[in-house]
C-alpha positions as CSV (number, residue, x, y, z in Angstrom):
1,M,82.4,87.3,116.2
2,N,78.8,88.4,115.5
3,S,76.8,85.4,114.5
4,S,74.2,87.5,112.7
5,I,76.7,88.7,110.1
6,I,76.6,86.7,106.9
7,G,79.5,85.9,104.7
8,E,80.1,85.9,101.0
9,R,79.0,82.2,100.5
10,E,75.8,82.8,102.5
11,L,75.0,85.9,100.4
12,K,75.6,83.9,97.2
13,I,73.2,81.2,98.4
14,I,70.6,83.9,99.4
15,E,71.0,85.3,95.9
16,E,70.5,81.9,94.3
17,I,67.3,81.3,96.4
18,S,65.9,84.7,95.5
19,Q,66.2,83.9,91.8
20,D,64.8,80.3,92.1
21,K,63.0,79.0,95.2
22,N,62.8,75.5,93.7
23,L,66.6,74.9,93.8
24,T,67.9,71.7,95.4
25,Q,70.9,71.6,97.6
26,R,72.7,69.8,94.8
27,K,71.9,72.5,92.2
28,I,73.0,75.3,94.7
29,S,76.3,73.5,95.5
30,H,77.0,72.9,91.8
31,R,76.2,76.5,90.8
32,L,78.4,78.0,93.5
33,G,81.2,75.4,93.4
34,L,80.6,74.3,97.0
35,S,80.5,70.8,98.4
36,L,77.1,69.3,99.1
37,G,78.0,69.1,102.8
38,M,79.1,72.7,103.0
39,T,75.9,73.8,101.1
40,N,73.8,71.9,103.7
41,I,75.6,73.5,106.6
42,I,75.2,77.0,105.2
43,L,71.5,76.4,104.4
44,K,70.9,75.3,108.0
45,R,72.8,78.3,109.3
46,L,70.8,80.7,107.1
47,A,67.5,79.0,108.3
48,S,68.6,79.2,112.0
49,K,69.4,82.9,111.6
50,G,66.0,83.6,110.0
51,Y,67.3,84.5,106.5
52,I,65.5,81.6,104.7
53,K,62.6,79.3,105.5
54,V,62.7,75.7,104.6
55,K,59.3,74.3,103.6
56,G,58.9,70.5,103.3
57,L,57.0,69.7,100.1
58,N,57.1,66.0,100.6
59,R,59.4,63.5,102.3
60,R,62.3,64.0,100.0
61,K,61.8,67.5,98.6
62,V,62.1,70.9,100.3
63,Q,61.7,74.4,99.1
64,Y,63.8,77.3,100.2
65,I,62.0,80.6,100.7
66,L,63.7,83.9,101.3
67,T,62.3,85.6,104.4
68,P,61.8,89.4,104.8
69,K,65.0,89.4,106.9
70,G,66.9,87.6,104.1
71,F,65.5,89.9,101.5
72,A,66.6,92.9,103.6
73,E,70.1,91.5,103.9
74,K,70.3,90.9,100.2
75,T,69.2,94.5,99.5
76,K,71.6,95.9,102.0
77,K,74.6,94.1,100.5
78,S,73.5,95.0,97.0
79,Y,73.3,98.7,98.0
80,R,76.8,98.5,99.5
81,Y,78.1,96.9,96.3
82,F,76.4,99.6,94.2
83,L,78.1,102.3,96.3
84,K,81.5,100.6,96.1
85,T,81.1,100.4,92.3
86,I,80.2,104.0,92.0
87,H,83.2,105.0,94.1
88,S,85.5,102.8,91.9
89,L,84.2,104.5,88.8
90,Q,84.8,107.9,90.3
91,E,88.3,107.0,91.2
92,M,89.0,105.6,87.7
93,K,87.6,108.8,86.2
94,K,90.0,110.9,88.4
95,K,93.0,108.8,87.4
96,I,92.1,109.2,83.7
97,Q,91.7,113.0,84.2
98,R,95.1,113.2,85.9
99,L,96.6,111.4,82.9
100,I,95.0,113.8,80.5
101,L,95.9,116.9,82.5
102,M,99.5,115.8,82.6
103,E,99.5,115.7,78.8
104,Y,97.6,119.0,78.7
105,E,100.2,120.7,80.9
106,Q,102.9,119.6,78.4
107,G,101.0,121.4,75.6
108,K,98.9,118.5,74.3
109,T,95.4,119.8,73.6
110,H,94.1,117.2,71.0
111,F,93.1,113.7,72.0
112,V,91.6,110.7,70.2
113,I,89.7,108.1,72.2
114,L,90.2,104.8,70.4
115,G,87.6,102.3,71.5
116,K,84.0,101.2,71.5
117,G,83.3,99.7,75.0
118,E,82.7,100.8,78.5
119,L,86.3,102.0,79.1
120,A,86.0,104.3,76.1
121,D,82.7,105.6,77.6
122,I,84.5,106.4,80.9
123,V,87.4,108.0,79.1
124,E,85.0,110.2,77.2
125,L,83.1,111.2,80.4
126,S,86.4,112.0,82.0
127,L,87.3,114.3,79.1
128,K,83.9,116.0,79.1
129,N,84.3,116.9,82.7
130,I,87.7,118.6,82.3
131,D,87.2,122.4,82.2
132,K,90.0,123.4,79.8
133,T,88.9,125.6,76.8
134,R,91.6,124.4,74.4
135,L,91.1,120.7,75.1
136,E,89.6,118.9,72.1
137,Y,88.8,115.3,71.5
138,I,87.2,112.9,69.1
139,R,86.3,109.2,69.5
140,V,87.0,106.6,66.9
141,S,86.4,102.9,66.7
142,T,89.3,101.6,64.7
143,P,93.0,102.5,64.4
144,E,92.3,103.2,60.7
145,D,90.0,106.1,61.8
146,V,92.9,107.9,63.6
147,S,93.9,110.8,61.5
148,G,97.5,111.9,61.1
149,S,97.2,114.8,63.4
150,K,99.4,115.3,66.4
151,A,96.8,114.1,68.8
152,V,97.4,111.9,71.9
153,I,95.7,108.6,71.3
154,L,93.9,107.3,74.3
155,L,93.7,103.5,73.7
156,A,90.5,102.5,75.5
157,E,90.2,98.9,74.5
158,S,92.5,95.9,74.1
159,K,94.3,96.1,70.8
160,P,97.3,93.8,71.1
161,G,100.3,95.2,69.3
162,F,98.6,98.4,68.4
163,R,101.1,101.3,67.8
164,T,100.4,104.7,66.3
165,S,101.3,104.8,62.6
166,A,102.5,108.3,62.6
167,K,105.5,109.2,64.6
168,T,103.9,112.5,65.6
169,N,101.2,110.7,67.6
170,R,101.7,109.6,71.2
171,Y,99.4,106.9,72.6
172,I,98.5,106.0,76.1
173,D,97.1,102.5,76.9
174,V,94.5,103.7,79.4
175,L,93.9,100.3,81.0
176,S,97.7,99.7,81.6
177,A,98.0,103.3,83.0
178,L,95.1,102.6,85.4
179,T,96.4,99.3,86.6
180,G,100.0,100.2,86.6
181,S,101.0,97.5,84.2
């Protein structure tokens, strides 16, 4: 195993130190839910690998400083996390588009996005990027705003027990469809 590779716990400690160099081992262990002994071991390991520098302020107090190597590792991991997030969003958008296109192929051309949050934003972006001339949609915030049209309602937020009022409407719980629940 490569000893220069840092794990999740090490990265979390690096992140904590980058935000506040005046942290004590006790504060770090408490914030991350680690034992004080484990925190001590990880800090020593990070120092020996050159990711952090331990500066003695006095006999009982030390300061942890992120080194350029530690900062580079934090940046690299953050970049990888960013790319993974973008990939996940693209996959989510593709799944939503497949859901909508399945309805479109069955003759459904009118859609209502019901929701205010990020999922509703992603559903709207997914609809905008489908190149079908007859496809129409609107976005509403509350179930009361849904008109009696024969639109497919794309439920894009948690509304326990929500069902369409008109029997002519079909609804799809987007989150359930994405997660398979």
